[in-house]
A tleap script that builds the chain and sets N, CA, C and O, in Angstrom:
source leaprc.protein.ff14SB
mol = sequence {
  NLEU VAL GLU GLN ARG PHE HIE MET CYS ASP
  ARG MET ALA ILE TYR PHE PHE ILE ALA ALA
  SER TYR THR PRO TRP LEU MET LEU ARG GLU
  LEU GLY PRO TRP SER SER HIE MET ARG TRP
  ILE ILE TRP ILE MET ALA ILE ILE GLY SER
  THR TYR VAL PHE TYR PHE HIE GLU ARG TYR
  LYS LEU VAL GLU LEU LEU GLY TYR VAL ALA
  MET GLY ALA GLY PRO ALA LEU VAL ILE LEU
  SER MET ALA ASP THR ALA GLY LEU CYS GLU
  LEU ALA VAL GLY GLY ILE PHE TYR VAL VAL
  GLY VAL ALA PHE PHE LYS SER ASP GLY VAL
  VAL PRO PHE ALA HIE ALA ILE TRP HIE LEU
  PHE VAL ALA MET GLY ALA ALA THR HIE TYR
  TYR ALA ILE TRP ARG HIE LEU TYR THR PRO
  GLY CHIE
}
set mol.1.N position { -45.790 49.181 2.825 }
set mol.1.CA position { -46.052 47.745 2.804 }
set mol.1.C position { -45.714 47.148 1.427 }
set mol.1.O position { -45.116 46.074 1.346 }
set mol.2.N position { -46.093 47.838 0.359 }
set mol.2.CA position { -45.809 47.342 -0.993 }
set mol.2.C position { -44.301 47.292 -1.228 }
set mol.2.O position { -43.780 46.319 -1.773 }
set mol.3.N position { -43.608 48.350 -0.813 }
set mol.3.CA position { -42.150 48.382 -0.975 }
set mol.3.C position { -41.492 47.236 -0.211 }
set mol.3.O position { -40.554 46.615 -0.710 }
set mol.4.N position { -41.978 46.954 0.997 }
set mol.4.CA position { -41.428 45.860 1.801 }
set mol.4.C position { -41.645 44.515 1.099 }
set mol.4.O position { -40.754 43.666 1.106 }
set mol.5.N position { -42.799 44.319 0.506 }
set mol.5.CA position { -43.095 43.059 -0.206 }
set mol.5.C position { -42.187 42.898 -1.435 }
set mol.5.O position { -41.688 41.805 -1.703 }
set mol.6.N position { -41.980 43.983 -2.169 }
set mol.6.CA position { -41.071 43.909 -3.311 }
set mol.6.C position { -39.644 43.602 -2.850 }
set mol.6.O position { -38.937 42.826 -3.493 }
set mol.7.N position { -39.229 44.201 -1.754 }
set mol.7.CA position { -37.896 43.941 -1.204 }
set mol.7.C position { -37.774 42.477 -0.803 }
set mol.7.O position { -36.743 41.846 -1.035 }
set mol.8.N position { -38.830 41.940 -0.200 }
set mol.8.CA position { -38.844 40.533 0.177 }
set mol.8.C position { -38.726 39.639 -1.063 }
set mol.8.O position { -37.951 38.683 -1.073 }
set mol.9.N position { -39.486 39.951 -2.084 }
set mol.9.CA position { -39.430 39.167 -3.327 }
set mol.9.C position { -38.042 39.235 -3.953 }
set mol.9.O position { -37.551 38.239 -4.484 }
set mol.10.N position { -37.411 40.399 -3.893 }
set mol.10.CA position { -36.056 40.567 -4.409 }
set mol.10.C position { -35.097 39.637 -3.677 }
set mol.10.O position { -34.289 38.950 -4.302 }
set mol.11.N position { -35.191 39.616 -2.360 }
set mol.11.CA position { -34.306 38.761 -1.560 }
set mol.11.C position { -34.586 37.279 -1.805 }
set mol.11.O position { -33.660 36.470 -1.868 }
set mol.12.N position { -35.856 36.930 -1.942 }
set mol.12.CA position { -36.215 35.534 -2.218 }
set mol.12.C position { -35.685 35.101 -3.583 }
set mol.12.O position { -35.212 33.976 -3.745 }
set mol.13.N position { -35.765 35.992 -4.552 }
set mol.13.CA position { -35.323 35.671 -5.907 }
set mol.13.C position { -33.827 35.383 -5.963 }
set mol.13.O position { -33.375 34.630 -6.825 }
set mol.14.N position { -33.062 35.968 -5.062 }
set mol.14.CA position { -31.614 35.726 -5.051 }
set mol.14.C position { -31.331 34.242 -4.853 }
set mol.14.O position { -30.455 33.686 -5.516 }
set mol.15.N position { -32.065 33.594 -3.944 }
set mol.15.CA position { -31.861 32.160 -3.710 }
set mol.15.C position { -32.126 31.353 -4.982 }
set mol.15.O position { -31.360 30.453 -5.327 }
set mol.16.N position { -33.216 31.684 -5.671 }
set mol.16.CA position { -33.546 30.955 -6.892 }
set mol.16.C position { -32.571 31.281 -8.023 }
set mol.16.O position { -32.288 30.428 -8.864 }
set mol.17.N position { -32.065 32.495 -8.045 }
set mol.17.CA position { -31.079 32.883 -9.048 }
set mol.17.C position { -29.787 32.074 -8.864 }
set mol.17.O position { -29.195 31.613 -9.840 }
set mol.18.N position { -29.361 31.908 -7.616 }
set mol.18.CA position { -28.151 31.115 -7.355 }
set mol.18.C position { -28.369 29.677 -7.807 }
set mol.18.O position { -27.510 29.096 -8.470 }
set mol.19.N position { -29.511 29.102 -7.452 }
set mol.19.CA position { -29.808 27.724 -7.851 }
set mol.19.C position { -29.848 27.594 -9.372 }
set mol.19.O position { -29.311 26.638 -9.933 }
set mol.20.N position { -30.477 28.545 -10.027 }
set mol.20.CA position { -30.583 28.500 -11.489 }
set mol.20.C position { -29.228 28.674 -12.166 }
set mol.20.O position { -29.008 28.146 -13.256 }
set mol.21.N position { -28.324 29.403 -11.534 }
set mol.21.CA position { -26.989 29.606 -12.111 }
set mol.21.C position { -26.177 28.316 -12.126 }
set mol.21.O position { -25.377 28.094 -13.035 }
set mol.22.N position { -26.379 27.473 -11.127 }
set mol.22.CA position { -25.619 26.224 -11.045 }
set mol.22.C position { -26.272 25.069 -11.795 }
set mol.22.O position { -25.583 24.134 -12.204 }
set mol.23.N position { -27.572 25.120 -11.980 }
set mol.23.CA position { -28.295 23.986 -12.551 }
set mol.23.C position { -27.746 23.507 -13.898 }
set mol.23.O position { -27.605 22.296 -14.073 }
set mol.24.N position { -27.428 24.378 -14.856 }
set mol.24.CA position { -26.894 23.855 -16.129 }
set mol.24.C position { -25.612 23.046 -15.943 }
set mol.24.O position { -25.411 22.038 -16.620 }
set mol.25.N position { -24.756 23.479 -15.041 }
set mol.25.CA position { -23.501 22.764 -14.805 }
set mol.25.C position { -23.771 21.423 -14.137 }
set mol.25.O position { -23.129 20.424 -14.459 }
set mol.26.N position { -24.717 21.404 -13.209 }
set mol.26.CA position { -25.038 20.165 -12.503 }
set mol.26.C position { -25.813 19.190 -13.389 }
set mol.26.O position { -25.806 17.986 -13.134 }
set mol.27.N position { -26.478 19.695 -14.421 }
set mol.27.CA position { -27.262 18.841 -15.317 }
set mol.27.C position { -26.457 18.355 -16.524 }
set mol.27.O position { -26.644 17.227 -16.979 }
set mol.28.N position { -25.575 19.193 -17.037 }
set mol.28.CA position { -24.961 18.910 -18.330 }
set mol.28.C position { -23.500 18.481 -18.266 }
set mol.28.O position { -22.890 18.234 -19.306 }
set mol.29.N position { -22.945 18.390 -17.104 }
set mol.29.CA position { -21.563 17.927 -16.967 }
set mol.29.C position { -21.529 16.669 -16.114 }
set mol.29.O position { -22.351 16.486 -15.215 }
set mol.30.N position { -20.574 15.815 -16.408 }
set mol.30.CA position { -20.387 14.601 -15.616 }
set mol.30.C position { -19.599 14.977 -14.371 }
set mol.30.O position { -18.419 15.319 -14.447 }
set mol.31.N position { -20.258 14.909 -13.239 }
set mol.31.CA position { -19.630 15.348 -11.990 }
set mol.31.C position { -19.583 14.251 -10.936 }
set mol.31.O position { -19.206 14.512 -9.793 }
set mol.32.N position { -19.950 13.054 -11.293 }
set mol.32.CA position { -19.943 11.983 -10.319 }
set mol.32.C position { -21.256 11.912 -9.552 }
set mol.32.O position { -22.214 12.613 -9.877 }
set mol.33.N position { -21.290 11.059 -8.531 }
set mol.33.CA position { -22.552 10.802 -7.819 }
set mol.33.C position { -23.113 12.019 -7.087 }
set mol.33.O position { -24.323 12.104 -6.875 }
set mol.34.N position { -22.265 12.951 -6.703 }
set mol.34.CA position { -22.753 14.097 -5.938 }
set mol.34.C position { -23.535 15.094 -6.773 }
set mol.34.O position { -24.269 15.915 -6.222 }
set mol.35.N position { -23.392 15.040 -8.093 }
set mol.35.CA position { -24.090 16.036 -8.914 }
set mol.35.C position { -25.602 15.897 -8.810 }
set mol.35.O position { -26.309 16.900 -8.715 }
set mol.36.N position { -26.108 14.661 -8.827 }
set mol.36.CA position { -27.564 14.497 -8.724 }
set mol.36.C position { -28.059 14.920 -7.348 }
set mol.36.O position { -29.129 15.517 -7.231 }
set mol.37.N position { -27.295 14.616 -6.314 }
set mol.37.CA position { -27.676 15.056 -4.966 }
set mol.37.C position { -27.636 16.576 -4.872 }
set mol.37.O position { -28.529 17.193 -4.291 }
set mol.38.N position { -26.604 17.173 -5.441 }
set mol.38.CA position { -26.452 18.623 -5.343 }
set mol.38.C position { -27.560 19.347 -6.095 }
set mol.38.O position { -27.970 20.435 -5.691 }
set mol.39.N position { -28.050 18.759 -7.185 }
set mol.39.CA position { -29.195 19.368 -7.887 }
set mol.39.C position { -30.378 19.522 -6.937 }
set mol.39.O position { -31.015 20.575 -6.889 }
set mol.40.N position { -30.660 18.479 -6.195 }
set mol.40.CA position { -31.762 18.531 -5.229 }
set mol.40.C position { -31.437 19.473 -4.084 }
set mol.40.O position { -32.268 20.291 -3.688 }
set mol.41.N position { -30.235 19.358 -3.557 }
set mol.41.CA position { -29.843 20.172 -2.395 }
set mol.41.C position { -29.944 21.658 -2.715 }
set mol.41.O position { -30.464 22.432 -1.912 }
set mol.42.N position { -29.451 22.057 -3.876 }
set mol.42.CA position { -29.420 23.484 -4.205 }
set mol.42.C position { -30.830 24.055 -4.345 }
set mol.42.O position { -31.084 25.185 -3.930 }
set mol.43.N position { -31.747 23.281 -4.926 }
set mol.43.CA position { -33.121 23.776 -5.070 }
set mol.43.C position { -33.877 23.717 -3.746 }
set mol.43.O position { -34.720 24.573 -3.475 }
set mol.44.N position { -33.584 22.722 -2.926 }
set mol.44.CA position { -34.186 22.684 -1.581 }
set mol.44.C position { -33.683 23.863 -0.758 }
set mol.44.O position { -34.449 24.477 -0.015 }
set mol.45.N position { -32.395 24.180 -0.889 }
set mol.45.CA position { -31.851 25.351 -0.191 }
set mol.45.C position { -32.530 26.636 -0.664 }
set mol.45.O position { -32.772 27.539 0.136 }
set mol.46.N position { -32.836 26.722 -1.952 }
set mol.46.CA position { -33.528 27.910 -2.477 }
set mol.46.C position { -34.919 28.033 -1.857 }
set mol.46.O position { -35.348 29.130 -1.501 }
set mol.47.N position { -35.612 26.921 -1.732 }
set mol.47.CA position { -36.947 26.939 -1.123 }
set mol.47.C position { -36.854 27.300 0.354 }
set mol.47.O position { -37.631 28.116 0.849 }
set mol.48.N position { -35.898 26.688 1.058 }
set mol.48.CA position { -35.721 26.996 2.485 }
set mol.48.C position { -35.327 28.459 2.666 }
set mol.48.O position { -35.866 29.146 3.534 }
set mol.49.N position { -34.393 28.935 1.854 }
set mol.49.CA position { -33.946 30.324 1.959 }
set mol.49.C position { -35.058 31.313 1.705 }
set mol.49.O position { -35.196 32.297 2.432 }
set mol.50.N position { -35.856 31.060 0.678 }
set mol.50.CA position { -36.949 31.994 0.392 }
set mol.50.C position { -38.030 31.918 1.462 }
set mol.50.O position { -38.662 32.927 1.774 }
set mol.51.N position { -38.248 30.739 2.025 }
set mol.51.CA position { -39.194 30.614 3.142 }
set mol.51.C position { -38.676 31.376 4.351 }
set mol.51.O position { -39.440 32.034 5.057 }
set mol.52.N position { -37.380 31.282 4.582 }
set mol.52.CA position { -36.756 32.020 5.682 }
set mol.52.C position { -36.985 33.522 5.507 }
set mol.52.O position { -37.358 34.214 6.454 }
set mol.53.N position { -36.761 34.015 4.298 }
set mol.53.CA position { -36.975 35.444 4.027 }
set mol.53.C position { -38.437 35.816 4.273 }
set mol.53.O position { -38.727 36.882 4.818 }
set mol.54.N position { -39.340 34.947 3.876 }
set mol.54.CA position { -40.765 35.231 4.062 }
set mol.54.C position { -41.106 35.433 5.540 }
set mol.54.O position { -41.861 36.338 5.893 }
set mol.55.N position { -40.542 34.585 6.392 }
set mol.55.CA position { -40.877 34.653 7.819 }
set mol.55.C position { -39.983 35.585 8.635 }
set mol.55.O position { -40.431 36.156 9.630 }
set mol.56.N position { -38.733 35.744 8.227 }
set mol.56.CA position { -37.783 36.505 9.047 }
set mol.56.C position { -37.132 37.662 8.299 }
set mol.56.O position { -36.015 38.059 8.633 }
set mol.57.N position { -37.799 38.201 7.306 }
set mol.57.CA position { -37.248 39.278 6.481 }
set mol.57.C position { -36.699 40.417 7.343 }
set mol.57.O position { -37.403 40.978 8.183 }
set mol.58.N position { -35.433 40.741 7.116 }
set mol.58.CA position { -34.742 41.861 7.773 }
set mol.58.C position { -34.483 41.655 9.268 }
set mol.58.O position { -34.016 42.583 9.929 }
set mol.59.N position { -34.768 40.478 9.823 }
set mol.59.CA position { -34.515 40.278 11.256 }
set mol.59.C position { -33.110 39.761 11.527 }
set mol.59.O position { -32.411 40.271 12.402 }
set mol.60.N position { -32.704 38.761 10.783 }
set mol.60.CA position { -31.398 38.135 11.007 }
set mol.60.C position { -30.614 38.193 9.695 }
set mol.60.O position { -30.500 37.201 8.977 }
set mol.61.N position { -30.089 39.352 9.408 }
set mol.61.CA position { -29.440 39.591 8.116 }
set mol.61.C position { -28.211 38.715 7.909 }
set mol.61.O position { -27.940 38.288 6.787 }
set mol.62.N position { -27.460 38.440 8.979 }
set mol.62.CA position { -26.264 37.613 8.846 }
set mol.62.C position { -26.634 36.191 8.434 }
set mol.62.O position { -25.943 35.587 7.614 }
set mol.63.N position { -27.703 35.659 8.987 }
set mol.63.CA position { -28.145 34.310 8.617 }
set mol.63.C position { -28.505 34.273 7.135 }
set mol.63.O position { -28.165 33.326 6.426 }
set mol.64.N position { -29.188 35.301 6.684 }
set mol.64.CA position { -29.564 35.386 5.271 }
set mol.64.C position { -28.320 35.440 4.386 }
set mol.64.O position { -28.242 34.739 3.377 }
set mol.65.N position { -27.360 36.261 4.760 }
set mol.65.CA position { -26.119 36.370 3.995 }
set mol.65.C position { -25.377 35.039 3.977 }
set mol.65.O position { -24.860 34.632 2.936 }
set mol.66.N position { -25.318 34.357 5.120 }
set mol.66.CA position { -24.649 33.055 5.179 }
set mol.66.C position { -25.362 32.030 4.294 }
set mol.66.O position { -24.721 31.152 3.718 }
set mol.67.N position { -26.673 32.141 4.188 }
set mol.67.CA position { -27.419 31.262 3.281 }
set mol.67.C position { -27.007 31.473 1.840 }
set mol.67.O position { -26.817 30.512 1.094 }
set mol.68.N position { -26.869 32.731 1.447 }
set mol.68.CA position { -26.427 33.033 0.081 }
set mol.68.C position { -25.021 32.478 -0.166 }
set mol.68.O position { -24.755 31.874 -1.205 }
set mol.69.N position { -24.134 32.690 0.794 }
set mol.69.CA position { -22.745 32.234 0.642 }
set mol.69.C position { -22.686 30.709 0.587 }
set mol.69.O position { -21.958 30.150 -0.234 }
set mol.70.N position { -23.443 30.029 1.452 }
set mol.70.CA position { -23.462 28.561 1.446 }
set mol.70.C position { -23.976 28.031 0.111 }
set mol.70.O position { -23.447 27.060 -0.430 }
set mol.71.N position { -25.007 28.679 -0.408 }
set mol.71.CA position { -25.534 28.245 -1.705 }
set mol.71.C position { -24.535 28.499 -2.827 }
set mol.71.O position { -24.478 27.732 -3.788 }
set mol.72.N position { -23.763 29.547 -2.719 }
set mol.72.CA position { -22.765 29.834 -3.742 }
set mol.72.C position { -21.556 28.927 -3.659 }
set mol.72.O position { -20.971 28.570 -4.682 }
set mol.73.N position { -21.175 28.551 -2.439 }
set mol.73.CA position { -19.963 27.754 -2.246 }
set mol.73.C position { -20.216 26.253 -2.364 }
set mol.73.O position { -19.370 25.532 -2.892 }
set mol.74.N position { -21.349 25.774 -1.888 }
set mol.74.CA position { -21.629 24.333 -1.872 }
set mol.74.C position { -21.511 23.667 -3.230 }
set mol.74.O position { -20.712 22.744 -3.387 }
set mol.75.N position { -22.280 24.106 -4.214 }
set mol.75.CA position { -22.177 23.484 -5.534 }
set mol.75.C position { -20.817 23.701 -6.186 }
set mol.75.O position { -20.371 22.877 -6.984 }
set mol.76.N position { -20.162 24.795 -5.853 }
set mol.76.CA position { -18.833 25.052 -6.427 }
set mol.76.C position { -17.880 23.918 -6.074 }
set mol.76.O position { -17.040 23.537 -6.888 }
set mol.77.N position { -18.004 23.380 -4.869 }
set mol.77.CA position { -17.130 22.280 -4.459 }
set mol.77.C position { -17.365 21.041 -5.315 }
set mol.77.O position { -16.418 20.326 -5.641 }
set mol.78.N position { -18.618 20.781 -5.680 }
set mol.78.CA position { -18.930 19.646 -6.548 }
set mol.78.C position { -18.432 19.917 -7.966 }
set mol.78.O position { -17.876 19.031 -8.614 }
set mol.79.N position { -18.632 21.130 -8.438 }
set mol.79.CA position { -18.242 21.480 -9.805 }
set mol.79.C position { -16.724 21.427 -9.979 }
set mol.79.O position { -16.237 21.175 -11.081 }
set mol.80.N position { -15.985 21.660 -8.912 }
set mol.80.CA position { -14.524 21.566 -9.004 }
set mol.80.C position { -14.068 20.155 -9.359 }
set mol.80.O position { -12.933 19.966 -9.799 }
set mol.81.N position { -14.937 19.164 -9.175 }
set mol.81.CA position { -14.571 17.785 -9.496 }
set mol.81.C position { -14.841 17.425 -10.959 }
set mol.81.O position { -14.705 16.262 -11.340 }
set mol.82.N position { -15.219 18.404 -11.780 }
set mol.82.CA position { -15.498 18.136 -13.197 }
set mol.82.C position { -14.270 17.565 -13.888 }
set mol.82.O position { -13.156 18.056 -13.711 }
set mol.83.N position { -14.491 16.525 -14.674 }
set mol.83.CA position { -13.391 15.999 -15.483 }
set mol.83.C position { -13.046 17.000 -16.585 }
set mol.83.O position { -11.874 17.242 -16.875 }
set mol.84.N position { -14.076 17.574 -17.190 }
set mol.84.CA position { -13.891 18.595 -18.224 }
set mol.84.C position { -13.888 19.955 -17.527 }
set mol.84.O position { -14.931 20.419 -17.065 }
set mol.85.N position { -12.740 20.582 -17.453 }
set mol.85.CA position { -12.619 21.838 -16.702 }
set mol.85.C position { -12.898 23.081 -17.550 }
set mol.85.O position { -12.727 24.203 -17.074 }
set mol.86.N position { -13.321 22.893 -18.792 }
set mol.86.CA position { -13.648 24.047 -19.638 }
set mol.86.C position { -14.780 24.838 -18.987 }
set mol.86.O position { -15.826 24.281 -18.656 }
set mol.87.N position { -14.568 26.105 -18.811 }
set mol.87.CA position { -15.567 26.975 -18.194 }
set mol.87.C position { -15.338 27.231 -16.722 }
set mol.87.O position { -15.974 28.103 -16.130 }
set mol.88.N position { -14.433 26.474 -16.128 }
set mol.88.CA position { -14.173 26.629 -14.696 }
set mol.88.C position { -13.618 28.012 -14.369 }
set mol.88.O position { -13.966 28.599 -13.345 }
set mol.89.N position { -12.760 28.526 -15.233 }
set mol.89.CA position { -12.182 29.856 -15.016 }
set mol.89.C position { -13.274 30.927 -15.023 }
set mol.89.O position { -13.288 31.809 -14.164 }
set mol.90.N position { -14.185 30.847 -15.992 }
set mol.90.CA position { -15.274 31.821 -16.055 }
set mol.90.C position { -16.182 31.727 -14.835 }
set mol.90.O position { -16.639 32.742 -14.309 }
set mol.91.N position { -16.440 30.494 -14.389 }
set mol.91.CA position { -17.251 30.322 -13.180 }
set mol.91.C position { -16.573 30.969 -11.982 }
set mol.91.O position { -17.222 31.634 -11.175 }
set mol.92.N position { -15.266 30.771 -11.870 }
set mol.92.CA position { -14.528 31.358 -10.750 }
set mol.92.C position { -14.546 32.882 -10.821 }
set mol.92.O position { -14.757 33.548 -9.807 }
set mol.93.N position { -14.329 33.430 -11.998 }
set mol.93.CA position { -14.338 34.894 -12.146 }
set mol.93.C position { -15.716 35.456 -11.800 }
set mol.93.O position { -15.818 36.466 -11.103 }
set mol.94.N position { -16.769 34.809 -12.281 }
set mol.94.CA position { -18.122 35.246 -11.933 }
set mol.94.C position { -18.355 35.190 -10.435 }
set mol.94.O position { -18.947 36.100 -9.855 }
set mol.95.N position { -17.884 34.114 -9.810 }
set mol.95.CA position { -18.006 33.985 -8.361 }
set mol.95.C position { -17.255 35.080 -7.624 }
set mol.95.O position { -17.728 35.588 -6.608 }
set mol.96.N position { -16.090 35.442 -8.131 }
set mol.96.CA position { -15.310 36.524 -7.513 }
set mol.96.C position { -16.071 37.846 -7.615 }
set mol.96.O position { -16.083 38.629 -6.664 }
set mol.97.N position { -16.704 38.098 -8.760 }
set mol.97.CA position { -17.526 39.315 -8.884 }
set mol.97.C position { -18.600 39.349 -7.800 }
set mol.97.O position { -18.809 40.375 -7.153 }
set mol.98.N position { -19.276 38.223 -7.612 }
set mol.98.CA position { -20.334 38.173 -6.592 }
set mol.98.C position { -19.770 38.407 -5.192 }
set mol.98.O position { -20.330 39.179 -4.413 }
set mol.99.N position { -18.663 37.739 -4.877 }
set mol.99.CA position { -18.083 37.841 -3.527 }
set mol.99.C position { -17.600 39.260 -3.245 }
set mol.99.O position { -17.846 39.793 -2.162 }
set mol.100.N position { -16.919 39.875 -4.203 }
set mol.100.CA position { -16.470 41.260 -4.014 }
set mol.100.C position { -17.682 42.177 -3.871 }
set mol.100.O position { -17.667 43.118 -3.077 }
set mol.101.N position { -18.718 41.900 -4.634 }
set mol.101.CA position { -19.934 42.696 -4.537 }
set mol.101.C position { -20.579 42.644 -3.168 }
set mol.101.O position { -21.220 43.608 -2.748 }
set mol.102.N position { -20.419 41.526 -2.462 }
set mol.102.CA position { -21.001 41.391 -1.118 }
set mol.102.C position { -20.471 42.477 -0.186 }
set mol.102.O position { -21.204 42.960 0.677 }
set mol.103.N position { -19.216 42.862 -0.349 }
set mol.103.CA position { -18.653 43.932 0.493 }
set mol.103.C position { -19.461 45.219 0.321 }
set mol.103.O position { -19.695 45.941 1.291 }
set mol.104.N position { -19.881 45.503 -0.899 }
set mol.104.CA position { -20.693 46.700 -1.141 }
set mol.104.C position { -22.126 46.497 -0.657 }
set mol.104.O position { -22.758 47.424 -0.150 }
set mol.105.N position { -22.626 45.289 -0.818 }
set mol.105.CA position { -23.966 44.958 -0.325 }
set mol.105.C position { -24.059 45.224 1.174 }
set mol.105.O position { -25.052 45.769 1.656 }
set mol.106.N position { -23.018 44.836 1.904 }
set mol.106.CA position { -22.995 45.032 3.357 }
set mol.106.C position { -22.633 46.463 3.738 }
set mol.106.O position { -22.796 46.844 4.897 }
set mol.107.N position { -22.150 47.260 2.799 }
set mol.107.CA position { -21.767 48.651 3.073 }
set mol.107.C position { -22.860 49.636 2.702 }
set mol.107.O position { -22.637 50.847 2.703 }
set mol.108.N position { -24.039 49.122 2.385 }
set mol.108.CA position { -25.149 49.992 1.990 }
set mol.108.C position { -25.447 50.986 3.109 }
set mol.108.O position { -25.651 50.596 4.258 }
set mol.109.N position { -25.470 52.254 2.771 }
set mol.109.CA position { -25.698 53.304 3.760 }
set mol.109.C position { -24.414 53.872 4.333 }
set mol.109.O position { -24.435 54.923 4.974 }
set mol.110.N position { -23.290 53.190 4.111 }
set mol.110.CA position { -21.987 53.649 4.602 }
set mol.110.C position { -21.161 54.187 3.437 }
set mol.110.O position { -20.636 55.299 3.493 }
set mol.111.N position { -21.055 53.387 2.388 }
set mol.111.CA position { -20.321 53.773 1.182 }
set mol.111.C position { -21.329 54.393 0.204 }
set mol.111.O position { -22.371 53.798 -0.070 }
set mol.112.N position { -21.025 55.578 -0.318 }
set mol.112.CA position { -21.947 56.196 -1.283 }
set mol.112.C position { -22.180 55.284 -2.495 }
set mol.112.O position { -21.238 54.719 -3.050 }
set mol.113.N position { -23.420 55.154 -2.885 }
set mol.113.CA position { -23.827 54.352 -4.037 }
set mol.113.C position { -23.486 52.869 -3.884 }
set mol.113.O position { -23.366 52.157 -4.881 }
set mol.114.N position { -23.329 52.398 -2.644 }
set mol.114.CA position { -22.936 51.005 -2.413 }
set mol.114.C position { -23.922 50.024 -3.037 }
set mol.114.O position { -23.517 49.019 -3.622 }
set mol.115.N position { -25.199 50.311 -2.915 }
set mol.115.CA position { -26.190 49.381 -3.454 }
set mol.115.C position { -26.117 49.327 -4.984 }
set mol.115.O position { -26.257 48.258 -5.576 }
set mol.116.N position { -25.902 50.468 -5.612 }
set mol.116.CA position { -25.752 50.499 -7.069 }
set mol.116.C position { -24.487 49.748 -7.489 }
set mol.116.O position { -24.490 49.016 -8.479 }
set mol.117.N position { -23.416 49.935 -6.733 }
set mol.117.CA position { -22.160 49.233 -7.033 }
set mol.117.C position { -22.360 47.735 -6.869 }
set mol.117.O position { -21.866 46.949 -7.677 }
set mol.118.N position { -23.083 47.333 -5.825 }
set mol.118.CA position { -23.412 45.922 -5.605 }
set mol.118.C position { -24.101 45.355 -6.849 }
set mol.118.O position { -23.749 44.272 -7.316 }
set mol.119.N position { -25.077 46.085 -7.380 }
set mol.119.CA position { -25.794 45.598 -8.552 }
set mol.119.C position { -24.899 45.532 -9.784 }
set mol.119.O position { -25.106 44.668 -10.636 }
set mol.120.N position { -23.920 46.409 -9.904 }
set mol.120.CA position { -22.961 46.310 -11.009 }
set mol.120.C position { -22.149 45.022 -10.908 }
set mol.120.O position { -21.924 44.343 -11.910 }
set mol.121.N position { -21.710 44.688 -9.695 }
set mol.121.CA position { -20.967 43.441 -9.503 }
set mol.121.C position { -21.848 42.227 -9.793 }
set mol.121.O position { -21.381 41.250 -10.378 }
set mol.122.N position { -23.102 42.283 -9.393 }
set mol.122.CA position { -24.035 41.194 -9.696 }
set mol.122.C position { -24.199 41.056 -11.209 }
set mol.122.O position { -24.194 39.942 -11.733 }
set mol.123.N position { -24.342 42.171 -11.905 }
set mol.123.CA position { -24.489 42.128 -13.363 }
set mol.123.C position { -23.243 41.542 -14.023 }
set mol.123.O position { -23.352 40.763 -14.970 }
set mol.124.N position { -22.060 41.911 -13.529 }
set mol.124.CA position { -20.819 41.370 -14.107 }
set mol.124.C position { -20.696 39.874 -13.821 }
set mol.124.O position { -20.291 39.104 -14.692 }
set mol.125.N position { -21.045 39.464 -12.601 }
set mol.125.CA position { -21.018 38.039 -12.267 }
set mol.125.C position { -21.999 37.251 -13.115 }
set mol.125.O position { -21.665 36.188 -13.637 }
set mol.126.N position { -23.213 37.774 -13.251 }
set mol.126.CA position { -24.234 37.093 -14.055 }
set mol.126.C position { -23.818 37.017 -15.521 }
set mol.126.O position { -23.994 35.983 -16.166 }
set mol.127.N position { -23.271 38.100 -16.043 }
set mol.127.CA position { -22.833 38.112 -17.443 }
set mol.127.C position { -21.710 37.104 -17.669 }
set mol.127.O position { -21.684 36.414 -18.688 }
set mol.128.N position { -20.795 37.024 -16.729 }
set mol.128.CA position { -19.688 36.071 -16.846 }
set mol.128.C position { -20.211 34.642 -16.813 }
set mol.128.O position { -19.776 33.802 -17.602 }
set mol.129.N position { -21.142 34.360 -15.905 }
set mol.129.CA position { -21.708 33.011 -15.830 }
set mol.129.C position { -22.548 32.696 -17.069 }
set mol.129.O position { -22.527 31.567 -17.561 }
set mol.130.N position { -23.275 33.675 -17.567 }
set mol.130.CA position { -24.051 33.477 -18.796 }
set mol.130.C position { -23.111 33.143 -19.956 }
set mol.130.O position { -23.370 32.222 -20.730 }
set mol.131.N position { -22.026 33.896 -20.066 }
set mol.131.CA position { -21.047 33.634 -21.118 }
set mol.131.C position { -20.488 32.217 -20.987 }
set mol.131.O position { -20.345 31.510 -21.984 }
set mol.132.N position { -20.176 31.807 -19.769 }
set mol.132.CA position { -19.616 30.470 -19.553 }
set mol.132.C position { -20.598 29.389 -20.003 }
set mol.132.O position { -20.198 28.405 -20.625 }
set mol.133.N position { -21.868 29.571 -19.692 }
set mol.133.CA position { -22.879 28.594 -20.116 }
set mol.133.C position { -22.991 28.597 -21.639 }
set mol.133.O position { -23.006 27.537 -22.265 }
set mol.134.N position { -23.067 29.774 -22.225 }
set mol.134.CA position { -23.187 29.887 -23.678 }
set mol.134.C position { -21.967 29.280 -24.373 }
set mol.134.O position { -22.105 28.568 -25.368 }
set mol.135.N position { -20.804 29.558 -23.859 }
set mol.135.CA position { -19.549 29.126 -24.497 }
set mol.135.C position { -19.258 27.643 -24.287 }
set mol.135.O position { -18.774 26.973 -25.198 }
set mol.136.N position { -19.548 27.128 -23.095 }
set mol.136.CA position { -19.085 25.781 -22.752 }
set mol.136.C position { -20.183 24.728 -22.626 }
set mol.136.O position { -19.885 23.534 -22.653 }
set mol.137.N position { -21.432 25.133 -22.490 }
set mol.137.CA position { -22.497 24.143 -22.320 }
set mol.137.C position { -23.513 24.137 -23.451 }
set mol.137.O position { -24.095 23.097 -23.760 }
set mol.138.N position { -23.726 25.276 -24.062 }
set mol.138.CA position { -24.733 25.382 -25.119 }
set mol.138.C position { -24.201 24.772 -26.401 }
set mol.138.O position { -23.175 25.208 -26.923 }
set mol.139.N position { -24.894 23.768 -26.908 }
set mol.139.CA position { -24.485 23.137 -28.159 }
set mol.139.C position { -25.677 23.150 -29.114 }
set mol.139.O position { -26.583 22.328 -28.977 }
set mol.140.N position { -25.688 24.061 -30.069 }
set mol.140.CA position { -26.817 24.153 -31.006 }
set mol.140.C position { -27.020 22.850 -31.778 }
set mol.140.O position { -26.064 22.193 -32.190 }
set mol.141.N position { -28.278 22.503 -31.960 }
set mol.141.CA position { -28.593 21.321 -32.748 }
set mol.141.C position { -28.574 20.019 -31.976 }
set mol.141.O position { -28.786 18.956 -32.559 }
set mol.142.N position { -28.327 20.078 -30.690 }
set mol.142.CA position { -28.315 18.847 -29.879 }
set mol.142.C position { -29.434 18.854 -28.884 }
set mol.142.O position { -29.584 17.903 -28.117 }
savepdb mol mol.pdb
quit
């Protein structure tokens, strides 16, 4: 039971991690009228996704995966409209790490060490996105 609860929390945290990854870009870049809406949408999706995991954990895995993908792709469409494209390449590379990692996530139990490989891709995606925020959004003294 404890292991199942930790697994549930892990899955719920993914939704909030995706929302938190996009928030600096949606807050600190001029993206037009959709940026303010997308800030709300992405966090509402995180709440809905984590609620879904709470009630339907491990029952409808494809729906859960589609939720993660929708959260990853939705804000990306808004961010592509940035006038200042600095950091866009790093965001795309980080996104590619996550997407490639999904293949290993879905291969857990089939491909040896698939879950560990999935976490390596997540770490590379997160590191790339962290670098992009540090390099292109963080301005000391402001």
